[in-house]
C-alpha positions as semicolon CSV with decimal commas, in nm:
position;residue;x (nm);y (nm);z (nm)
1;M;4,607;-0,965;1,604
2;K;4,534;-0,625;1,455
3;K;4,166;-0,543;1,431
4;A;4,007;-0,423;1,106
5;R;3,955;-0,054;1,045
6;P;3,583;0,024;1,016
7;I;3,404;0,282;0,804
8;M;3,028;0,330;0,828
9;I;2,780;0,447;0,566
10;Q;2,470;0,608;0,712
11;G;2,189;0,768;0,515
12;T;1,947;1,054;0,557
13;M;1,658;0,815;0,486
14;S;1,574;0,467;0,365
15;N;1,668;0,400;0,002
16;A;1,925;0,680;-0,007
17;G;2,161;0,434;-0,173
18;K;2,360;0,313;0,130
19;S;2,364;-0,050;0,017
20;L;2,517;0,024;-0,322
21;I;2,769;0,272;-0,182
22;C;2,878;-0,001;0,061
23;A;2,900;-0,254;-0,223
24;A;3,109;-0,009;-0,424
25;L;3,349;0,051;-0,134
26;C;3,380;-0,324;-0,075
27;R;3,483;-0,369;-0,438
28;I;3,717;-0,065;-0,435
29;F;3,900;-0,177;-0,120
30;R;3,927;-0,529;-0,261
31;Q;4,071;-0,389;-0,587
32;D;4,323;-0,197;-0,377
33;G;4,446;-0,519;-0,215
34;Y;4,264;-0,521;0,119
35;R;4,069;-0,799;0,287
36;V;3,727;-0,640;0,329
37;A;3,391;-0,757;0,462
38;P;3,049;-0,590;0,488
39;F;2,847;-0,563;0,809
40;K;2,495;-0,455;0,901
41;S;2,389;-0,524;1,257
42;Q;2,015;-0,519;1,188
43;N;1,848;-0,547;0,852
44;M;1,476;-0,518;0,779
45;A;1,396;-0,684;0,447
46;L;1,197;-0,964;0,289
47;N;1,477;-1,039;0,043
48;S;1,689;-1,298;0,219
49;F;1,948;-1,565;0,142
50;I;2,057;-1,898;0,286
51;T;2,428;-1,951;0,354
52;D;2,624;-2,272;0,308
53;E;2,550;-2,351;0,674
54;G;2,173;-2,317;0,624
55;L;2,150;-1,979;0,800
56;E;1,934;-1,688;0,683
57;M;2,063;-1,336;0,618
58;G;1,970;-1,023;0,424
59;R;2,053;-1,010;0,054
60;A;2,214;-0,666;0,074
61;Q;2,510;-0,810;0,262
62;V;2,522;-1,102;0,017
63;V;2,564;-0,850;-0,266
64;Q;2,830;-0,665;-0,069
65;A;3,013;-0,989;0,008
66;E;3,014;-1,076;-0,362
67;A;3,155;-0,730;-0,436
68;A;3,425;-0,797;-0,175
69;G;3,505;-1,133;-0,337
70;I;3,417;-1,342;-0,031
71;K;3,148;-1,592;0,066
72;P;2,840;-1,453;0,241
73;S;2,832;-1,524;0,614
74;V;2,557;-1,466;0,868
75;L;2,823;-1,278;1,070
76;M;2,771;-0,995;0,821
77;N;2,404;-0,957;0,924
78;P;2,342;-1,101;1,272
79;I;1,985;-0,965;1,301
80;L;1,729;-0,983;1,022
81;L;1,373;-0,857;1,063
82;K;1,119;-0,986;0,810
83;P;0,795;-0,785;0,833
84;T;0,486;-1,002;0,871
85;T;0,235;-0,721;0,932
86;D;0,244;-0,341;0,944
87;V;0,331;-0,361;1,315
88;G;0,528;-0,683;1,350
89;S;0,817;-0,888;1,213
90;Q;0,977;-1,228;1,230
91;V;1,302;-1,185;1,426
92;I;1,600;-1,383;1,294
93;V;1,917;-1,388;1,504
94;N;2,240;-1,541;1,381
95;G;2,049;-1,692;1,091
96;V;1,776;-1,867;1,295
97;A;1,421;-1,743;1,357
98;R;1,331;-1,660;1,717
99;G;0,964;-1,599;1,645
100;N;0,739;-1,306;1,559
101;M;0,733;-0,985;1,761
102;R;0,529;-0,669;1,755
103;A;0,736;-0,357;1,696
104;T;0,681;-0,233;2,052
105;D;0,796;-0,566;2,199
106;Y;1,103;-0,582;1,977
107;F;1,197;-0,226;2,071
108;K;1,217;-0,337;2,435
109;Y;1,393;-0,664;2,349
110;K;1,661;-0,559;2,103
111;K;1,917;-0,440;2,360
112;Q;1,952;-0,806;2,458
113;L;2,093;-0,869;2,110
114;V;2,392;-0,636;2,150
115;P;2,624;-0,925;2,255
116;D;2,527;-1,117;1,939
117;I;2,604;-0,808;1,728
118;M;2,940;-0,746;1,893
119;R;3,045;-1,112;1,868
120;A;2,968;-1,119;1,496
121;Y;3,147;-0,790;1,437
122;G;3,446;-0,897;1,644
123;T;3,491;-1,217;1,444
124;L;3,481;-1,028;1,115
125;S;3,720;-0,767;1,251
126;D;3,973;-1,038;1,342
127;E;3,964;-1,179;0,987
128;N;3,978;-0,862;0,774
129;D;4,161;-0,535;0,715
130;I;3,853;-0,319;0,660
131;I;3,487;-0,353;0,762
132;V;3,233;-0,154;0,559
133;I;2,933;-0,102;0,786
134;E;2,587;-0,012;0,659
135;G;2,343;0,179;0,876
136;A;1,964;0,155;0,849
137;G;1,711;0,424;0,772
138;S;1,825;0,750;0,932
139;P;2,042;0,815;1,239
140;A;1,821;1,114;1,324
141;E;1,506;0,923;1,425
142;I;1,500;1,107;1,756
143;N;1,229;0,884;1,906
144;L;1,445;0,573;1,853
145;K;1,796;0,698;1,929
146;S;1,805;0,587;2,292
147;E;1,787;0,220;2,192
148;D;1,983;0,243;1,867
149;I;2,189;-0,060;1,769
150;V;2,229;0,003;1,398
151;N;2,333;0,365;1,337
152;M;2,519;0,594;1,580
153;G;2,482;0,343;1,862
154;L;2,680;0,091;1,661
155;A;2,925;0,352;1,529
156;K;3,013;0,444;1,888
157;A;3,044;0,081;1,994
158;V;3,295;-0,008;1,721
159;K;3,450;0,340;1,688
160;A;3,357;0,376;1,322
161;P;3,389;0,708;1,136
162;V;3,075;0,785;0,936
163;L;3,002;0,899;0,581
164;L;2,651;1,047;0,562
165;V;2,475;0,985;0,230
166;G;2,191;1,200;0,097
167;D;1,968;1,122;-0,202
168;I;1,949;1,419;-0,441
169;D;1,724;1,230;-0,683
170;R;1,431;1,268;-0,444
171;G;1,500;1,639;-0,394
172;G;1,584;1,839;-0,086
173;V;1,928;1,687;-0,039
174;F;2,074;1,989;0,143
175;A;1,781;1,990;0,386
176;Q;1,827;1,614;0,432
177;L;2,195;1,647;0,520
178;Y;2,169;1,964;0,729
179;G;1,859;1,843;0,914
180;T;2,017;1,506;0,995
181;V;2,332;1,668;1,131
182;A;2,131;1,925;1,328
183;L;1,927;1,655;1,505
184;L;2,234;1,466;1,626
185;E;2,410;1,514;1,957
186;P;2,749;1,693;1,943
187;E;2,946;1,369;1,994
188;E;2,746;1,205;1,714
189;R;2,806;1,497;1,477
190;A;3,176;1,464;1,545
191;M;3,165;1,108;1,413
192;I;3,043;1,222;1,070
193;K;3,368;1,281;0,883
194;A;3,220;1,355;0,539
195;T;2,895;1,384;0,348
196;V;2,815;1,219;0,016
197;I;2,553;1,332;-0,233
198;N;2,415;1,032;-0,419
199;K;2,214;0,970;-0,740
200;F;2,304;1,300;-0,909
201;R;2,203;1,369;-1,268
202;G;2,351;1,672;-1,441
203;D;2,644;1,914;-1,422
204;V;2,820;1,909;-1,084
205;S;2,937;2,268;-1,131
206;I;2,576;2,382;-1,079
207;L;2,579;2,206;-0,743
208;E;2,907;2,349;-0,616
209;P;2,771;2,672;-0,459
210;G;2,533;2,459;-0,254
211;L;2,818;2,235;-0,141
212;D;3,010;2,539;-0,020
213;M;2,705;2,669;0,170
214;L;2,643;2,327;0,325
215;Y;3,004;2,315;0,446
216;D;2,965;2,659;0,602
217;L;2,658;2,531;0,790
218;V;2,783;2,193;0,914
219;R;3,163;2,224;0,886
220;I;3,183;1,873;0,741
221;P;3,355;1,822;0,403
222;C;3,176;1,662;0,111
223;A;3,358;1,348;-0,004
224;G;3,196;1,360;-0,345
225;V;2,890;1,371;-0,566
226;V;2,806;1,021;-0,694
227;P;2,621;1,013;-1,027
228;Y;2,304;0,815;-1,081
229;V;2,469;0,487;-1,178
230;H;2,278;0,248;-1,404
231;V;2,397;-0,091;-1,285
232;D;2,216;-0,423;-1,271
233;I;2,276;-0,520;-0,910
234;D;2,014;-0,681;-0,687
235;D;1,811;-0,451;-0,465
236;E;1,673;-0,554;-0,128
237;D;1,428;-0,272;-0,070
238;S;1,055;-0,298;-0,140
239;Q;1,086;0,058;-0,274
240;S;1,302;-0,072;-0,557
241;E;1,246;0,077;-0,900
242;R;1,227;-0,281;-1,029
243;L;0,877;-0,304;-0,882
244;A;0,744;-0,017;-1,093
245;P;0,512;-0,119;-1,381
246;G;0,701;-0,131;-1,712
247;E;0,629;-0,125;-2,083
248;R;0,538;-0,441;-2,272
249;R;0,791;-0,579;-2,519
250;E;0,798;-0,874;-2,763
251;I;0,773;-1,120;-2,475
252;D;0,580;-1,004;-2,170
253;I;0,635;-1,160;-1,827
254;A;0,410;-1,038;-1,545
255;V;0,510;-1,084;-1,180
256;V;0,236;-1,040;-0,920
257;S;0,347;-0,761;-0,685
258;L;0,217;-0,916;-0,365
259;P;0,179;-0,687;-0,060
260;R;0,441;-0,890;0,130
261;I;0,653;-0,993;-0,169
262;S;0,986;-1,153;-0,084
263;N;1,294;-1,228;-0,293
264;F;1,162;-1,033;-0,591
265;T;1,515;-1,038;-0,733
266;D;1,459;-1,405;-0,820
267;F;1,332;-1,290;-1,159
268;S;1,596;-1,034;-1,253
269;P;1,762;-1,268;-1,509
270;F;1,460;-1,232;-1,740
271;A;1,495;-0,854;-1,750
272;R;1,842;-0,888;-1,906
273;F;1,697;-0,993;-2,243
274;S;1,628;-0,689;-2,459
275;G;1,306;-0,829;-2,604
276;V;1,155;-0,921;-2,267
277;S;0,949;-0,702;-2,038
278;L;0,943;-0,801;-1,671
279;R;0,648;-0,616;-1,518
280;Y;0,530;-0,616;-1,156
281;V;0,150;-0,591;-1,145
282;K;-0,103;-0,527;-0,867
283;N;-0,442;-0,572;-1,034
284;P;-0,614;-0,747;-1,328
285;F;-0,600;-0,432;-1,542
286;E;-0,219;-0,415;-1,512
287;L;-0,191;-0,791;-1,570
288;G;-0,338;-0,785;-1,921
289;S;-0,249;-1,091;-2,132
290;P;0,118;-1,170;-2,063
291;D;0,316;-1,456;-2,214
292;M;0,398;-1,588;-1,865
293;I;0,271;-1,511;-1,516
294;I;0,492;-1,548;-1,207
295;I;0,361;-1,559;-0,851
296;P;0,662;-1,484;-0,627
297;G;0,748;-1,565;-0,270
298;T;0,576;-1,390;0,019
299;K;0,617;-1,362;0,396
300;S;0,239;-1,412;0,442
301;T;0,106;-1,670;0,199
302;I;-0,253;-1,690;0,323
303;A;-0,297;-1,313;0,360
304;D;-0,154;-1,245;0,014
305;L;-0,369;-1,515;-0,147
306;K;-0,673;-1,348;0,010
307;W;-0,552;-1,017;-0,134
308;M;-0,530;-1,170;-0,485
309;R;-0,874;-1,322;-0,437
310;Q;-1,029;-0,994;-0,329
311;N;-0,882;-0,773;-0,601
312;G;-0,958;-1,010;-0,889
313;L;-0,602;-1,117;-0,972
314;E;-0,666;-1,480;-0,880
315;A;-0,961;-1,500;-1,120
316;A;-0,757;-1,332;-1,394
317;I;-0,469;-1,577;-1,346
318;L;-0,704;-1,877;-1,350
319;K;-0,853;-1,749;-1,675
320;A;-0,508;-1,700;-1,830
321;A;-0,401;-2,049;-1,722
322;S;-0,715;-2,201;-1,875
323;K;-0,615;-2,042;-2,206
324;G;-0,268;-2,198;-2,190
325;A;-0,053;-1,916;-2,050
326;P;0,234;-2,060;-1,842
327;V;0,201;-1,981;-1,471
328;F;0,508;-2,022;-1,247
329;G;0,496;-2,002;-0,867
330;I;0,803;-1,971;-0,644
331;C;0,790;-2,059;-0,273
332;G;0,476;-1,888;-0,135
333;G;0,350;-1,844;-0,490
334;F;0,400;-2,219;-0,542
335;Q;0,194;-2,290;-0,228
336;M;-0,088;-2,068;-0,355
337;L;-0,112;-2,274;-0,674
338;G;-0,200;-2,587;-0,474
339;K;-0,527;-2,721;-0,335
340;T;-0,508;-2,618;0,032
341;I;-0,288;-2,421;0,272
342;R;-0,305;-2,483;0,648
343;D;-0,128;-2,301;0,931
344;P;-0,205;-2,509;1,243
345;Y;0,070;-2,356;1,459
346;E;-0,018;-1,996;1,368
347;T;0,331;-1,935;1,232
348;E;0,182;-1,687;0,984
349;G;-0,133;-1,601;1,174
350;G;-0,314;-1,934;1,159
351;G;-0,609;-2,060;0,958
352;E;-0,681;-2,270;0,652
353;I;-0,766;-2,163;0,299
354;G;-0,833;-2,327;-0,032
355;G;-0,563;-2,266;-0,290
356;M;-0,597;-2,190;-0,659
357;G;-0,621;-2,560;-0,740
358;L;-0,378;-2,553;-1,032
359;L;-0,125;-2,796;-0,878
360;D;-0,190;-3,120;-0,690
361;I;-0,022;-3,021;-0,363
362;D;-0,144;-2,950;-0,010
363;T;0,067;-2,727;0,211
364;V;0,092;-2,739;0,590
365;F;0,301;-2,485;0,778
366;S;0,536;-2,637;1,034
367;K;0,698;-2,488;1,344
368;E;1,049;-2,497;1,200
369;K;1,166;-2,328;0,883
370;T;1,335;-2,523;0,603
371;R;1,666;-2,345;0,531
372;M;1,910;-2,499;0,286
373;Q;2,106;-2,455;-0,032
374;T;2,022;-2,698;-0,311
375;E;2,146;-2,792;-0,655
376;G;2,083;-3,055;-0,919
377;V;1,980;-3,119;-1,279
378;F;1,631;-3,064;-1,418
379;S;1,445;-3,375;-1,526
380;G;1,087;-3,470;-1,601
381;V;0,983;-3,120;-1,712
382;A;0,719;-3,142;-1,986
383;G;0,536;-2,901;-2,212
384;T;0,648;-2,547;-2,287
385;F;0,963;-2,561;-2,077
386;E;1,080;-2,916;-2,151
387;G;1,406;-2,768;-2,281
388;L;1,510;-2,724;-1,916
389;N;1,575;-3,097;-1,885
390;G;1,945;-3,168;-1,845
391;L;2,035;-2,816;-1,730
392;G;2,197;-2,771;-1,391
393;Y;2,035;-2,546;-1,131
394;R;2,146;-2,403;-0,799
395;G;1,958;-2,204;-0,537
396;Y;1,825;-2,208;-0,183
397;E;1,505;-2,281;0,007
398;I;1,347;-2,075;0,288
399;H;0,996;-2,186;0,381
400;L;0,775;-2,294;0,670
401;G;0,525;-2,470;0,446
402;Q;0,568;-2,838;0,361
403;S;0,392;-2,951;0,043
404;G;0,501;-3,311;-0,002
405;A;0,666;-3,209;-0,328
406;T;0,981;-3,364;-0,470
407;G;1,209;-3,237;-0,742
408;A;1,311;-2,886;-0,841
409;I;0,986;-2,823;-1,031
410;V;0,634;-2,954;-0,972
411;Q;0,418;-2,935;-1,283
412;K;0,064;-2,989;-1,405
413;D;-0,004;-2,896;-1,767
414;N;0,115;-2,535;-1,814
415;V;0,147;-2,461;-1,441
416;Y;0,485;-2,491;-1,269
417;G;0,595;-2,450;-0,909
418;S;0,918;-2,463;-0,710
419;Y;1,047;-2,394;-0,360
420;I;1,387;-2,286;-0,494
421;H;1,491;-1,920;-0,482
422;G;1,756;-1,825;-0,737
423;L;1,625;-2,098;-0,968
424;F;1,670;-1,885;-1,282
425;D;2,021;-1,758;-1,203
426;E;2,238;-2,032;-1,352
427;N;2,358;-1,994;-1,709
428;G;2,112;-2,115;-1,970
429;I;1,796;-2,143;-1,756
430;A;1,641;-1,801;-1,816
431;K;1,745;-1,823;-2,182
432;T;1,571;-2,159;-2,226
433;I;1,248;-2,026;-2,077
434;V;1,259;-1,707;-2,285
435;A;1,333;-1,905;-2,604
436;A;1,032;-2,129;-2,532
437;L;0,807;-1,824;-2,489
438;Y;0,931;-1,685;-2,823
439;K;0,858;-2,019;-2,988
440;A;0,507;-2,031;-2,838
441;R;0,441;-1,690;-2,993
442;G;0,582;-1,797;-3,331
443;L;0,860;-1,541;-3,298
444;E;1,229;-1,583;-3,376
445;F;1,461;-1,581;-3,077
446;D;1,815;-1,446;-3,100
447;E;2,023;-1,739;-2,975
448;S;2,323;-1,509;-2,929
449;A;2,136;-1,335;-2,649
450;E;2,296;-1,564;-2,390
451;F;2,558;-1,429;-2,153
452;D;2,760;-1,561;-1,861
453;V;2,558;-1,464;-1,555
454;H;2,852;-1,471;-1,314
455;A;3,087;-1,277;-1,542
456;Y;2,807;-1,027;-1,601
457;R;2,755;-0,979;-1,228
458;E;3,127;-0,924;-1,172
459;A;3,131;-0,665;-1,450
460;Q;2,842;-0,481;-1,284
461;Y;3,032;-0,461;-0,955
462;D;3,336;-0,325;-1,140
463;K;3,118;-0,070;-1,319
464;L;2,970;0,046;-0,989
465;A;3,312;0,067;-0,824
466;S;3,454;0,266;-1,116
467;A;3,174;0,522;-1,098
468;V;3,199;0,563;-0,720
469;R;3,581;0,572;-0,720
470;G;3,569;0,845;-0,983
471;A;3,317;1,048;-0,785
472;L;3,461;1,022;-0,434
473;D;3,775;1,181;-0,298
474;M;3,935;0,845;-0,218
475;K;4,236;1,014;-0,060
476;L;3,993;1,167;0,191
477;V;3,816;0,834;0,240
478;Y;4,143;0,655;0,316
479;S;4,244;0,937;0,551
480;I;3,912;0,895;0,736
481;L;3,976;0,521;0,761
482;E;4,326;0,576;0,894
483;D;4,233;0,846;1,146
484;G;3,917;0,675;1,273
485;V;3,731;0,855;1,551
């Protein structure tokens, strides 16, 4: 059977836009009639997803799979690192956690994972025409190159030609591209078949003299200048612009920006209503008096609850709840709202702490993680959000804590909690919550504000693909695919 042709997107730095360029190429190749799948050997992110088989993977490859029109598979992201501290991460291999490791220990261990990476890639290659591979960070981290399994090390292993992406929005894009190429070994430089300048705002003609000078320096053609594309597609990076504080609108929803926040894209559906502000806040001053407060998931529930306690956010939330403001916790945020949290097996560092006491649950961390997709129909919801009853929901659970809770939502008065990520994604759910918040404020809600979430998402992928197709020399890209390395 003929193997898939690979093409790899590497970046000059984290958040250069690799993930979205990969998503765009997945959609473009699909539109052109090819079977295409994304691949990233090692992902470091707290935004994760659970597949149909109950396996955990990074959300970036989920987005790329959706753009490619296929179901997400853990084969697309065989290694996921979920940071637990500044110097350590939970290591997930083939969708299952293998425990926590310090960075130095993982650096020594990761070469053992090469067979897992190659098996996953090989299976995808057998089933597709094209594999769009995403690198991580920068290929020019000279202190890490000897053990690389995600940038040039992987490109060599699968013989993938590379497009190198630089972020002009941050400034210094020519230095980024030239410096990256200069720090690579000659055989690695030869694998870079084109550069791409990403997130450009302005007149490309002003940039052209620089492109010519860059070519003279590196002798690598530029495949295109991609404009700063305004699309509503989930991010995975904690540097996401979504986490920046925003302006207050008619209805104000505040999300606590926990130090180890995970799955922050759970709340994106609320931001799609023009009268709603979705703000991520880090202190009581930023919190203010919102119409609803959300405490999101976290990789370190106890540590992040202590952080809220120390900086005054917990007290501010308790005060808002006492005045009737709805408070909604998801996953780790749900656990914080309970009476106690215990970690007897030290899965997140150990210890016991009293919760916020707003929900009648007690959480105990277990040795094994709950990983599953779930769906059903809301029932028994009272108070502000009783309109949810009868609506269907779908999502997934990823948690070590067990709280003895049943049902999609646990509620006490105006406080709500759930273990389900993606709870607000299905059509009608976010709208019902927003409409209830308008009603509580005595404001009129525009009932026509509803939209089909899935059709909207597809349109966003098409919009991204159109912008990237128009910016890139696709004839060159296909030639690079055909010629390989």
